[in-house]
mmCIF file of the N, C-alpha and C atoms, coordinates in Angstrom:
data_MODEL
# 
_entry.id   MODEL 
# 
loop_
_atom_site.group_PDB 
_atom_site.id 
_atom_site.type_symbol 
_atom_site.label_atom_id 
_atom_site.label_alt_id 
_atom_site.label_comp_id 
_atom_site.label_asym_id 
_atom_site.label_entity_id 
_atom_site.label_seq_id 
_atom_site.pdbx_PDB_ins_code 
_atom_site.Cartn_x 
_atom_site.Cartn_y 
_atom_site.Cartn_z 
_atom_site.occupancy 
_atom_site.B_iso_or_equiv 
_atom_site.pdbx_formal_charge 
_atom_site.auth_seq_id 
_atom_site.auth_comp_id 
_atom_site.auth_asym_id 
_atom_site.auth_atom_id 
_atom_site.pdbx_PDB_model_num 
ATOM 1   N N  . MET A 1 1  ? 0.571   -1.227  0.796   1.00 0.00 ? 1  MET A N  1 
ATOM 2   C CA . MET A 1 1  ? -0.156  0.628   0.224   1.00 0.00 ? 1  MET A CA 1 
ATOM 3   C C  . MET A 1 1  ? 0.602   1.539   0.283   1.00 0.00 ? 1  MET A C  1 
ATOM 4   N N  . GLU A 1 2  ? 0.333   2.931   -0.782  1.00 0.00 ? 2  GLU A N  1 
ATOM 5   C CA . GLU A 1 2  ? 1.081   3.116   -0.451  1.00 0.00 ? 2  GLU A CA 1 
ATOM 6   C C  . GLU A 1 2  ? 1.591   4.286   0.919   1.00 0.00 ? 2  GLU A C  1 
ATOM 7   N N  . PRO A 1 3  ? 2.134   5.269   1.115   1.00 0.00 ? 3  PRO A N  1 
ATOM 8   C CA . PRO A 1 3  ? 1.982   5.046   2.931   1.00 0.00 ? 3  PRO A CA 1 
ATOM 9   C C  . PRO A 1 3  ? 0.950   6.000   2.969   1.00 0.00 ? 3  PRO A C  1 
ATOM 10  N N  . LEU A 1 4  ? 0.097   7.218   1.661   1.00 0.00 ? 4  LEU A N  1 
ATOM 11  C CA . LEU A 1 4  ? -1.109  7.458   2.550   1.00 0.00 ? 4  LEU A CA 1 
ATOM 12  C C  . LEU A 1 4  ? -1.629  6.867   2.406   1.00 0.00 ? 4  LEU A C  1 
ATOM 13  N N  . CYS A 1 5  ? -1.832  5.816   2.312   1.00 0.00 ? 5  CYS A N  1 
ATOM 14  C CA . CYS A 1 5  ? -3.087  5.174   2.501   1.00 0.00 ? 5  CYS A CA 1 
ATOM 15  C C  . CYS A 1 5  ? -3.743  5.532   4.637   1.00 0.00 ? 5  CYS A C  1 
ATOM 16  N N  . GLU A 1 6  ? -2.401  5.695   4.656   1.00 0.00 ? 6  GLU A N  1 
ATOM 17  C CA . GLU A 1 6  ? -3.164  5.489   6.030   1.00 0.00 ? 6  GLU A CA 1 
ATOM 18  C C  . GLU A 1 6  ? -3.258  7.158   6.483   1.00 0.00 ? 6  GLU A C  1 
ATOM 19  N N  . SER A 1 7  ? -3.885  7.427   6.200   1.00 0.00 ? 7  SER A N  1 
ATOM 20  C CA . SER A 1 7  ? -4.547  8.794   6.870   1.00 0.00 ? 7  SER A CA 1 
ATOM 21  C C  . SER A 1 7  ? -5.126  9.254   5.111   1.00 0.00 ? 7  SER A C  1 
ATOM 22  N N  . CYS A 1 8  ? -5.598  7.966   4.865   1.00 0.00 ? 8  CYS A N  1 
ATOM 23  C CA . CYS A 1 8  ? -7.021  7.944   4.158   1.00 0.00 ? 8  CYS A CA 1 
ATOM 24  C C  . CYS A 1 8  ? -8.027  7.400   4.367   1.00 0.00 ? 8  CYS A C  1 
ATOM 25  N N  . VAL A 1 9  ? -9.857  8.425   4.252   1.00 0.00 ? 9  VAL A N  1 
ATOM 26  C CA . VAL A 1 9  ? -10.457 8.342   5.253   1.00 0.00 ? 9  VAL A CA 1 
ATOM 27  C C  . VAL A 1 9  ? -11.398 6.769   4.609   1.00 0.00 ? 9  VAL A C  1 
ATOM 28  N N  . TYR A 1 10 ? -10.775 6.550   4.066   1.00 0.00 ? 10 TYR A N  1 
ATOM 29  C CA . TYR A 1 10 ? -10.689 4.706   2.772   1.00 0.00 ? 10 TYR A CA 1 
ATOM 30  C C  . TYR A 1 10 ? -10.804 3.475   4.528   1.00 0.00 ? 10 TYR A C  1 
ATOM 31  N N  . TYR A 1 11 ? -9.587  4.428   4.848   1.00 0.00 ? 11 TYR A N  1 
ATOM 32  C CA . TYR A 1 11 ? -7.734  3.131   4.887   1.00 0.00 ? 11 TYR A CA 1 
ATOM 33  C C  . TYR A 1 11 ? -8.649  2.531   6.046   1.00 0.00 ? 11 TYR A C  1 
ATOM 34  N N  . ASP A 1 12 ? -9.411  1.259   6.980   1.00 0.00 ? 12 ASP A N  1 
ATOM 35  C CA . ASP A 1 12 ? -10.389 0.437   8.046   1.00 0.00 ? 12 ASP A CA 1 
ATOM 36  C C  . ASP A 1 12 ? -9.584  -0.179  8.696   1.00 0.00 ? 12 ASP A C  1 
ATOM 37  N N  . TYR A 1 13 ? -10.100 -0.700  9.469   1.00 0.00 ? 13 TYR A N  1 
ATOM 38  C CA . TYR A 1 13 ? -9.417  -1.945  10.238  1.00 0.00 ? 13 TYR A CA 1 
ATOM 39  C C  . TYR A 1 13 ? -10.638 -3.098  9.930   1.00 0.00 ? 13 TYR A C  1 
ATOM 40  N N  . ASP A 1 14 ? -10.768 -3.786  9.240   1.00 0.00 ? 14 ASP A N  1 
ATOM 41  C CA . ASP A 1 14 ? -11.225 -5.254  8.998   1.00 0.00 ? 14 ASP A CA 1 
ATOM 42  C C  . ASP A 1 14 ? -10.990 -5.951  9.632   1.00 0.00 ? 14 ASP A C  1 
ATOM 43  N N  . GLU A 1 15 ? -12.111 -6.369  11.450  1.00 0.00 ? 15 GLU A N  1 
ATOM 44  C CA . GLU A 1 15 ? -11.707 -7.355  12.701  1.00 0.00 ? 15 GLU A CA 1 
ATOM 45  C C  . GLU A 1 15 ? -12.003 -8.229  11.886  1.00 0.00 ? 15 GLU A C  1 
ATOM 46  N N  . VAL A 1 16 ? -12.812 -9.278  11.406  1.00 0.00 ? 16 VAL A N  1 
ATOM 47  C CA . VAL A 1 16 ? -12.814 -10.366 10.928  1.00 0.00 ? 16 VAL A CA 1 
ATOM 48  C C  . VAL A 1 16 ? -11.306 -10.835 10.190  1.00 0.00 ? 16 VAL A C  1 
ATOM 49  N N  . MET A 1 17 ? -11.334 -10.097 9.073   1.00 0.00 ? 17 MET A N  1 
ATOM 50  C CA . MET A 1 17 ? -9.717  -10.276 8.563   1.00 0.00 ? 17 MET A CA 1 
ATOM 51  C C  . MET A 1 17 ? -8.525  -10.143 8.693   1.00 0.00 ? 17 MET A C  1 
ATOM 52  N N  . ASP A 1 18 ? -8.265  -8.565  10.467  1.00 0.00 ? 18 ASP A N  1 
ATOM 53  C CA . ASP A 1 18 ? -7.537  -8.306  11.104  1.00 0.00 ? 18 ASP A CA 1 
ATOM 54  C C  . ASP A 1 18 ? -5.977  -7.838  10.685  1.00 0.00 ? 18 ASP A C  1 
ATOM 55  N N  . GLN A 1 19 ? -6.436  -6.901  9.364   1.00 0.00 ? 19 GLN A N  1 
ATOM 56  C CA . GLN A 1 19 ? -6.050  -6.179  8.710   1.00 0.00 ? 19 GLN A CA 1 
ATOM 57  C C  . GLN A 1 19 ? -6.519  -4.028  8.451   1.00 0.00 ? 19 GLN A C  1 
ATOM 58  N N  . TYR A 1 20 ? -5.877  -3.932  8.165   1.00 0.00 ? 20 TYR A N  1 
ATOM 59  C CA . TYR A 1 20 ? -6.584  -3.050  7.564   1.00 0.00 ? 20 TYR A CA 1 
ATOM 60  C C  . TYR A 1 20 ? -6.318  -2.648  5.886   1.00 0.00 ? 20 TYR A C  1 
ATOM 61  N N  . ILE A 1 21 ? -7.964  -2.388  5.223   1.00 0.00 ? 21 ILE A N  1 
ATOM 62  C CA . ILE A 1 21 ? -7.562  -2.199  4.399   1.00 0.00 ? 21 ILE A CA 1 
ATOM 63  C C  . ILE A 1 21 ? -8.269  -1.293  3.535   1.00 0.00 ? 21 ILE A C  1 
ATOM 64  N N  . CYS A 1 22 ? -8.526  -1.386  2.362   1.00 0.00 ? 22 CYS A N  1 
ATOM 65  C CA . CYS A 1 22 ? -8.883  0.502   1.247   1.00 0.00 ? 22 CYS A CA 1 
ATOM 66  C C  . CYS A 1 22 ? -10.828 -0.343  1.239   1.00 0.00 ? 22 CYS A C  1 
ATOM 67  N N  . ARG A 1 23 ? -11.431 1.243   1.844   1.00 0.00 ? 23 ARG A N  1 
ATOM 68  C CA . ARG A 1 23 ? -13.033 0.170   1.722   1.00 0.00 ? 23 ARG A CA 1 
ATOM 69  C C  . ARG A 1 23 ? -13.704 0.993   0.202   1.00 0.00 ? 23 ARG A C  1 
ATOM 70  N N  . VAL A 1 24 ? -12.521 1.584   -0.380  1.00 0.00 ? 24 VAL A N  1 
ATOM 71  C CA . VAL A 1 24 ? -13.340 1.966   -1.641  1.00 0.00 ? 24 VAL A CA 1 
ATOM 72  C C  . VAL A 1 24 ? -13.426 0.856   -2.500  1.00 0.00 ? 24 VAL A C  1 
ATOM 73  N N  . SER A 1 25 ? -14.804 0.873   -3.017  1.00 0.00 ? 25 SER A N  1 
ATOM 74  C CA . SER A 1 25 ? -15.250 0.050   -4.133  1.00 0.00 ? 25 SER A CA 1 
ATOM 75  C C  . SER A 1 25 ? -14.302 0.389   -5.229  1.00 0.00 ? 25 SER A C  1 
ATOM 76  N N  . ILE A 1 26 ? -13.611 -0.132  -5.784  1.00 0.00 ? 26 ILE A N  1 
ATOM 77  C CA . ILE A 1 26 ? -12.904 0.245   -7.242  1.00 0.00 ? 26 ILE A CA 1 
ATOM 78  C C  . ILE A 1 26 ? -13.247 -0.070  -8.412  1.00 0.00 ? 26 ILE A C  1 
ATOM 79  N N  . ASP A 1 27 ? -13.548 0.437   -9.867  1.00 0.00 ? 27 ASP A N  1 
ATOM 80  C CA . ASP A 1 27 ? -13.702 -0.441  -10.435 1.00 0.00 ? 27 ASP A CA 1 
ATOM 81  C C  . ASP A 1 27 ? -12.464 -1.232  -11.029 1.00 0.00 ? 27 ASP A C  1 
ATOM 82  N N  . GLU A 1 28 ? -12.748 -1.676  -12.179 1.00 0.00 ? 28 GLU A N  1 
ATOM 83  C CA . GLU A 1 28 ? -11.369 -3.280  -12.992 1.00 0.00 ? 28 GLU A CA 1 
ATOM 84  C C  . GLU A 1 28 ? -10.471 -1.752  -13.284 1.00 0.00 ? 28 GLU A C  1 
ATOM 85  N N  . ASP A 1 29 ? -11.067 -0.738  -14.820 1.00 0.00 ? 29 ASP A N  1 
ATOM 86  C CA . ASP A 1 29 ? -10.000 -0.447  -15.450 1.00 0.00 ? 29 ASP A CA 1 
ATOM 87  C C  . ASP A 1 29 ? -9.255  0.908   -14.360 1.00 0.00 ? 29 ASP A C  1 
ATOM 88  N N  . ASP A 1 30 ? -9.878  1.980   -13.312 1.00 0.00 ? 30 ASP A N  1 
ATOM 89  C CA . ASP A 1 30 ? -9.662  2.195   -12.779 1.00 0.00 ? 30 ASP A CA 1 
ATOM 90  C C  . ASP A 1 30 ? -8.532  1.802   -11.418 1.00 0.00 ? 30 ASP A C  1 
ATOM 91  N N  . TYR A 1 31 ? -8.462  0.275   -11.704 1.00 0.00 ? 31 TYR A N  1 
ATOM 92  C CA . TYR A 1 31 ? -7.441  -0.698  -10.557 1.00 0.00 ? 31 TYR A CA 1 
ATOM 93  C C  . TYR A 1 31 ? -5.934  -0.334  -11.863 1.00 0.00 ? 31 TYR A C  1 
ATOM 94  N N  . GLU A 1 32 ? -5.964  -1.230  -12.883 1.00 0.00 ? 32 GLU A N  1 
ATOM 95  C CA . GLU A 1 32 ? -5.062  -0.783  -13.602 1.00 0.00 ? 32 GLU A CA 1 
ATOM 96  C C  . GLU A 1 32 ? -4.051  0.059   -13.470 1.00 0.00 ? 32 GLU A C  1 
ATOM 97  N N  . LYS A 1 33 ? -5.312  0.886   -13.796 1.00 0.00 ? 33 LYS A N  1 
ATOM 98  C CA . LYS A 1 33 ? -4.175  2.689   -14.150 1.00 0.00 ? 33 LYS A CA 1 
ATOM 99  C C  . LYS A 1 33 ? -3.177  2.433   -12.364 1.00 0.00 ? 33 LYS A C  1 
ATOM 100 N N  . TYR A 1 34 ? -5.025  2.424   -11.460 1.00 0.00 ? 34 TYR A N  1 
ATOM 101 C CA . TYR A 1 34 ? -4.065  3.048   -10.041 1.00 0.00 ? 34 TYR A CA 1 
ATOM 102 C C  . TYR A 1 34 ? -2.700  1.494   -9.563  1.00 0.00 ? 34 TYR A C  1 
ATOM 103 N N  . ILE A 1 35 ? -2.594  0.336   -10.388 1.00 0.00 ? 35 ILE A N  1 
ATOM 104 C CA . ILE A 1 35 ? -1.793  -0.345  -10.130 1.00 0.00 ? 35 ILE A CA 1 
ATOM 105 C C  . ILE A 1 35 ? 0.166   -0.012  -11.311 1.00 0.00 ? 35 ILE A C  1 
ATOM 106 N N  . ALA A 1 36 ? -0.558  0.229   -12.419 1.00 0.00 ? 36 ALA A N  1 
ATOM 107 C CA . ALA A 1 36 ? 0.190   0.778   -14.002 1.00 0.00 ? 36 ALA A CA 1 
ATOM 108 C C  . ALA A 1 36 ? 0.707   1.986   -12.790 1.00 0.00 ? 36 ALA A C  1 
ATOM 109 N N  . GLY A 1 37 ? 0.292   3.306   -11.834 1.00 0.00 ? 37 GLY A N  1 
ATOM 110 C CA . GLY A 1 37 ? 1.056   4.328   -11.798 1.00 0.00 ? 37 GLY A CA 1 
ATOM 111 C C  . GLY A 1 37 ? 0.936   4.850   -12.286 1.00 0.00 ? 37 GLY A C  1 
ATOM 112 N N  . GLN A 1 38 ? -0.846  5.043   -13.090 1.00 0.00 ? 38 GLN A N  1 
ATOM 113 C CA . GLN A 1 38 ? -1.287  6.484   -13.842 1.00 0.00 ? 38 GLN A CA 1 
ATOM 114 C C  . GLN A 1 38 ? -2.047  7.304   -13.302 1.00 0.00 ? 38 GLN A C  1 
ATOM 115 N N  . TYR A 1 39 ? -2.204  7.455   -11.885 1.00 0.00 ? 39 TYR A N  1 
ATOM 116 C CA . TYR A 1 39 ? -2.410  7.884   -11.262 1.00 0.00 ? 39 TYR A CA 1 
ATOM 117 C C  . TYR A 1 39 ? -1.244  8.941   -10.585 1.00 0.00 ? 39 TYR A C  1 
ATOM 118 N N  . GLY A 1 40 ? -0.898  9.798   -10.624 1.00 0.00 ? 40 GLY A N  1 
ATOM 119 C CA . GLY A 1 40 ? -0.330  10.693  -9.180  1.00 0.00 ? 40 GLY A CA 1 
ATOM 120 C C  . GLY A 1 40 ? 0.602   10.960  -10.322 1.00 0.00 ? 40 GLY A C  1 
ATOM 121 N N  . GLY A 1 41 ? 1.668   10.476  -10.963 1.00 0.00 ? 41 GLY A N  1 
ATOM 122 C CA . GLY A 1 41 ? 2.356   10.784  -11.347 1.00 0.00 ? 41 GLY A CA 1 
ATOM 123 C C  . GLY A 1 41 ? 3.752   12.534  -10.825 1.00 0.00 ? 41 GLY A C  1 
ATOM 124 N N  . ALA A 1 42 ? 4.554   12.831  -11.218 1.00 0.00 ? 42 ALA A N  1 
ATOM 125 C CA . ALA A 1 42 ? 5.669   13.347  -10.428 1.00 0.00 ? 42 ALA A CA 1 
ATOM 126 C C  . ALA A 1 42 ? 4.361   14.499  -9.536  1.00 0.00 ? 42 ALA A C  1 
ATOM 127 N N  . SER A 1 43 ? 3.799   14.728  -9.606  1.00 0.00 ? 43 SER A N  1 
ATOM 128 C CA . SER A 1 43 ? 3.228   15.977  -8.969  1.00 0.00 ? 43 SER A CA 1 
ATOM 129 C C  . SER A 1 43 ? 3.031   15.018  -7.348  1.00 0.00 ? 43 SER A C  1 
ATOM 130 N N  . ARG A 1 44 ? 3.273   15.970  -6.605  1.00 0.00 ? 44 ARG A N  1 
ATOM 131 C CA . ARG A 1 44 ? 3.096   15.914  -5.120  1.00 0.00 ? 44 ARG A CA 1 
ATOM 132 C C  . ARG A 1 44 ? 1.414   15.858  -4.735  1.00 0.00 ? 44 ARG A C  1 
ATOM 133 N N  . ARG A 1 45 ? 0.524   15.117  -5.370  1.00 0.00 ? 45 ARG A N  1 
ATOM 134 C CA . ARG A 1 45 ? -0.901  15.232  -5.003  1.00 0.00 ? 45 ARG A CA 1 
ATOM 135 C C  . ARG A 1 45 ? -0.916  13.129  -4.860  1.00 0.00 ? 45 ARG A C  1 
ATOM 136 N N  . PRO A 1 46 ? -1.932  12.460  -4.115  1.00 0.00 ? 46 PRO A N  1 
ATOM 137 C CA . PRO A 1 46 ? -2.014  11.038  -3.704  1.00 0.00 ? 46 PRO A CA 1 
ATOM 138 C C  . PRO A 1 46 ? -1.664  10.487  -5.051  1.00 0.00 ? 46 PRO A C  1 
ATOM 139 N N  . ALA A 1 47 ? -1.482  9.179   -5.126  1.00 0.00 ? 47 ALA A N  1 
ATOM 140 C CA . ALA A 1 47 ? -1.484  8.417   -6.384  1.00 0.00 ? 47 ALA A CA 1 
ATOM 141 C C  . ALA A 1 47 ? -3.333  7.662   -6.641  1.00 0.00 ? 47 ALA A C  1 
ATOM 142 N N  . CYS A 1 48 ? -3.921  7.871   -5.621  1.00 0.00 ? 48 CYS A N  1 
ATOM 143 C CA . CYS A 1 48 ? -5.372  6.808   -5.526  1.00 0.00 ? 48 CYS A CA 1 
ATOM 144 C C  . CYS A 1 48 ? -5.853  7.889   -6.557  1.00 0.00 ? 48 CYS A C  1 
ATOM 145 N N  . PRO A 1 49 ? -6.848  8.016   -6.877  1.00 0.00 ? 49 PRO A N  1 
ATOM 146 C CA . PRO A 1 49 ? -7.581  9.065   -6.808  1.00 0.00 ? 49 PRO A CA 1 
ATOM 147 C C  . PRO A 1 49 ? -8.902  8.779   -6.208  1.00 0.00 ? 49 PRO A C  1 
ATOM 148 N N  . TYR A 1 50 ? -8.538  7.810   -5.628  1.00 0.00 ? 50 TYR A N  1 
ATOM 149 C CA . TYR A 1 50 ? -10.419 7.982   -4.703  1.00 0.00 ? 50 TYR A CA 1 
ATOM 150 C C  . TYR A 1 50 ? -9.666  8.335   -3.472  1.00 0.00 ? 50 TYR A C  1 
ATOM 151 N N  . TYR A 1 51 ? -8.799  9.139   -2.940  1.00 0.00 ? 51 TYR A N  1 
ATOM 152 C CA . TYR A 1 51 ? -8.086  9.709   -1.799  1.00 0.00 ? 51 TYR A CA 1 
ATOM 153 C C  . TYR A 1 51 ? -8.607  10.595  -1.057  1.00 0.00 ? 51 TYR A C  1 
ATOM 154 N N  . ARG A 1 52 ? -8.941  10.626  0.257   1.00 0.00 ? 52 ARG A N  1 
ATOM 155 C CA . ARG A 1 52 ? -9.301  12.013  0.327   1.00 0.00 ? 52 ARG A CA 1 
ATOM 156 C C  . ARG A 1 52 ? -8.858  11.342  2.028   1.00 0.00 ? 52 ARG A C  1 
ATOM 157 N N  . TYR A 1 53 ? -8.078  12.580  2.316   1.00 0.00 ? 53 TYR A N  1 
ATOM 158 C CA . TYR A 1 53 ? -7.228  13.444  3.469   1.00 0.00 ? 53 TYR A CA 1 
ATOM 159 C C  . TYR A 1 53 ? -9.117  12.982  5.158   1.00 0.00 ? 53 TYR A C  1 
ATOM 160 N N  . HIS A 1 54 ? -7.995  11.870  5.624   1.00 0.00 ? 54 HIS A N  1 
ATOM 161 C CA . HIS A 1 54 ? -9.047  11.856  7.495   1.00 0.00 ? 54 HIS A CA 1 
ATOM 162 C C  . HIS A 1 54 ? -8.647  12.555  7.805   1.00 0.00 ? 54 HIS A C  1 
ATOM 163 N N  . ASP A 1 55 ? -9.568  13.227  8.404   1.00 0.00 ? 55 ASP A N  1 
ATOM 164 C CA . ASP A 1 55 ? -8.697  14.662  9.669   1.00 0.00 ? 55 ASP A CA 1 
ATOM 165 C C  . ASP A 1 55 ? -9.907  14.200  10.445  1.00 0.00 ? 55 ASP A C  1 
ATOM 166 N N  . GLU A 1 56 ? -9.332  13.418  12.297  1.00 0.00 ? 56 GLU A N  1 
ATOM 167 C CA . GLU A 1 56 ? -10.233 13.748  12.628  1.00 0.00 ? 56 GLU A CA 1 
ATOM 168 C C  . GLU A 1 56 ? -10.972 14.312  13.703  1.00 0.00 ? 56 GLU A C  1 
ATOM 169 N N  . TYR A 1 57 ? -10.122 15.431  13.664  1.00 0.00 ? 57 TYR A N  1 
ATOM 170 C CA . TYR A 1 57 ? -10.811 15.742  14.528  1.00 0.00 ? 57 TYR A CA 1 
ATOM 171 C C  . TYR A 1 57 ? -11.562 17.515  13.795  1.00 0.00 ? 57 TYR A C  1 
ATOM 172 N N  . LYS A 1 58 ? -11.968 16.964  12.468  1.00 0.00 ? 58 LYS A N  1 
ATOM 173 C CA . LYS A 1 58 ? -12.486 18.158  11.922  1.00 0.00 ? 58 LYS A CA 1 
ATOM 174 C C  . LYS A 1 58 ? -14.166 18.610  12.477  1.00 0.00 ? 58 LYS A C  1 
ATOM 175 N N  . SER A 1 59 ? -14.874 16.968  12.672  1.00 0.00 ? 59 SER A N  1 
ATOM 176 C CA . SER A 1 59 ? -16.060 16.861  13.709  1.00 0.00 ? 59 SER A CA 1 
ATOM 177 C C  . SER A 1 59 ? -15.946 18.480  15.078  1.00 0.00 ? 59 SER A C  1 
ATOM 178 N N  . VAL A 1 60 ? -15.285 17.352  15.368  1.00 0.00 ? 60 VAL A N  1 
ATOM 179 C CA . VAL A 1 60 ? -14.972 18.636  16.621  1.00 0.00 ? 60 VAL A CA 1 
ATOM 180 C C  . VAL A 1 60 ? -14.634 19.917  16.155  1.00 0.00 ? 60 VAL A C  1 
ATOM 181 N N  . ARG A 1 61 ? -13.896 20.193  14.584  1.00 0.00 ? 61 ARG A N  1 
ATOM 182 C CA . ARG A 1 61 ? -13.445 21.593  15.657  1.00 0.00 ? 61 ARG A CA 1 
ATOM 183 C C  . ARG A 1 61 ? -14.858 22.022  15.191  1.00 0.00 ? 61 ARG A C  1 
ATOM 184 N N  . ARG A 1 62 ? -15.628 21.285  14.380  1.00 0.00 ? 62 ARG A N  1 
ATOM 185 C CA . ARG A 1 62 ? -17.359 21.984  13.633  1.00 0.00 ? 62 ARG A CA 1 
ATOM 186 C C  . ARG A 1 62 ? -17.673 22.702  15.343  1.00 0.00 ? 62 ARG A C  1 
ATOM 187 N N  . GLN A 1 63 ? -17.350 21.256  15.782  1.00 0.00 ? 63 GLN A N  1 
ATOM 188 C CA . GLN A 1 63 ? -19.342 21.056  16.950  1.00 0.00 ? 63 GLN A CA 1 
ATOM 189 C C  . GLN A 1 63 ? -18.514 22.639  17.828  1.00 0.00 ? 63 GLN A C  1 
ATOM 190 N N  . ASN A 1 64 ? -17.514 22.578  18.093  1.00 0.00 ? 64 ASN A N  1 
ATOM 191 C CA . ASN A 1 64 ? -17.418 23.748  19.351  1.00 0.00 ? 64 ASN A CA 1 
ATOM 192 C C  . ASN A 1 64 ? -17.155 24.728  18.247  1.00 0.00 ? 64 ASN A C  1 
ATOM 193 N N  . TYR A 1 65 ? -16.969 25.451  16.772  1.00 0.00 ? 65 TYR A N  1 
ATOM 194 C CA . TYR A 1 65 ? -17.293 26.291  15.827  1.00 0.00 ? 65 TYR A CA 1 
ATOM 195 C C  . TYR A 1 65 ? -18.757 27.013  16.320  1.00 0.00 ? 65 TYR A C  1 
ATOM 196 N N  . ASN A 1 66 ? -19.889 25.640  16.546  1.00 0.00 ? 66 ASN A N  1 
ATOM 197 C CA . ASN A 1 66 ? -21.044 25.612  16.460  1.00 0.00 ? 66 ASN A CA 1 
ATOM 198 C C  . ASN A 1 66 ? -21.831 26.079  17.892  1.00 0.00 ? 66 ASN A C  1 
ATOM 199 N N  . GLY A 1 67 ? -20.747 25.859  18.848  1.00 0.00 ? 67 GLY A N  1 
ATOM 200 C CA . GLY A 1 67 ? -20.508 25.460  19.772  1.00 0.00 ? 67 GLY A CA 1 
ATOM 201 C C  . GLY A 1 67 ? -20.587 27.381  20.157  1.00 0.00 ? 67 GLY A C  1 
ATOM 202 N N  . LEU A 1 68 ? -19.855 28.260  19.556  1.00 0.00 ? 68 LEU A N  1 
ATOM 203 C CA . LEU A 1 68 ? -19.542 29.383  20.403  1.00 0.00 ? 68 LEU A CA 1 
ATOM 204 C C  . LEU A 1 68 ? -21.077 29.691  19.535  1.00 0.00 ? 68 LEU A C  1 
ATOM 205 N N  . ASP A 1 69 ? -21.116 29.595  18.222  1.00 0.00 ? 69 ASP A N  1 
ATOM 206 C CA . ASP A 1 69 ? -22.464 29.999  17.729  1.00 0.00 ? 69 ASP A CA 1 
ATOM 207 C C  . ASP A 1 69 ? -24.168 30.140  19.781  1.00 0.00 ? 69 ASP A C  1 
ATOM 208 N N  . ASP A 1 70 ? -24.148 29.395  19.932  1.00 0.00 ? 70 ASP A N  1 
ATOM 209 C CA . ASP A 1 70 ? -24.928 28.996  20.445  1.00 0.00 ? 70 ASP A CA 1 
ATOM 210 C C  . ASP A 1 70 ? -24.435 30.401  21.576  1.00 0.00 ? 70 ASP A C  1 
ATOM 211 N N  . ASP A 1 71 ? -23.838 30.723  22.314  1.00 0.00 ? 71 ASP A N  1 
ATOM 212 C CA . ASP A 1 71 ? -23.286 31.445  23.444  1.00 0.00 ? 71 ASP A CA 1 
ATOM 213 C C  . ASP A 1 71 ? -23.215 32.508  22.886  1.00 0.00 ? 71 ASP A C  1 
ATOM 214 N N  . GLU A 1 72 ? -23.840 33.560  21.975  1.00 0.00 ? 72 GLU A N  1 
ATOM 215 C CA . GLU A 1 72 ? -23.354 33.961  21.956  1.00 0.00 ? 72 GLU A CA 1 
ATOM 216 C C  . GLU A 1 72 ? -25.109 34.799  22.386  1.00 0.00 ? 72 GLU A C  1 
# 
């Protein structure tokens, strides 16, 4: 797996398989492009077209921000 997989929102622990897996339902054409390295290239963006950064604190920041509105 790419090192970026660990920070992806779709990268989850599967208790049945006892390992981390990608939960994206990727089609065959995209999988072939991914394996062939046709995504990303020399740019700094992730090689996987489905990569989404998982920010576990995003909802906390939103809750804190919304909480500030209630005090006013």
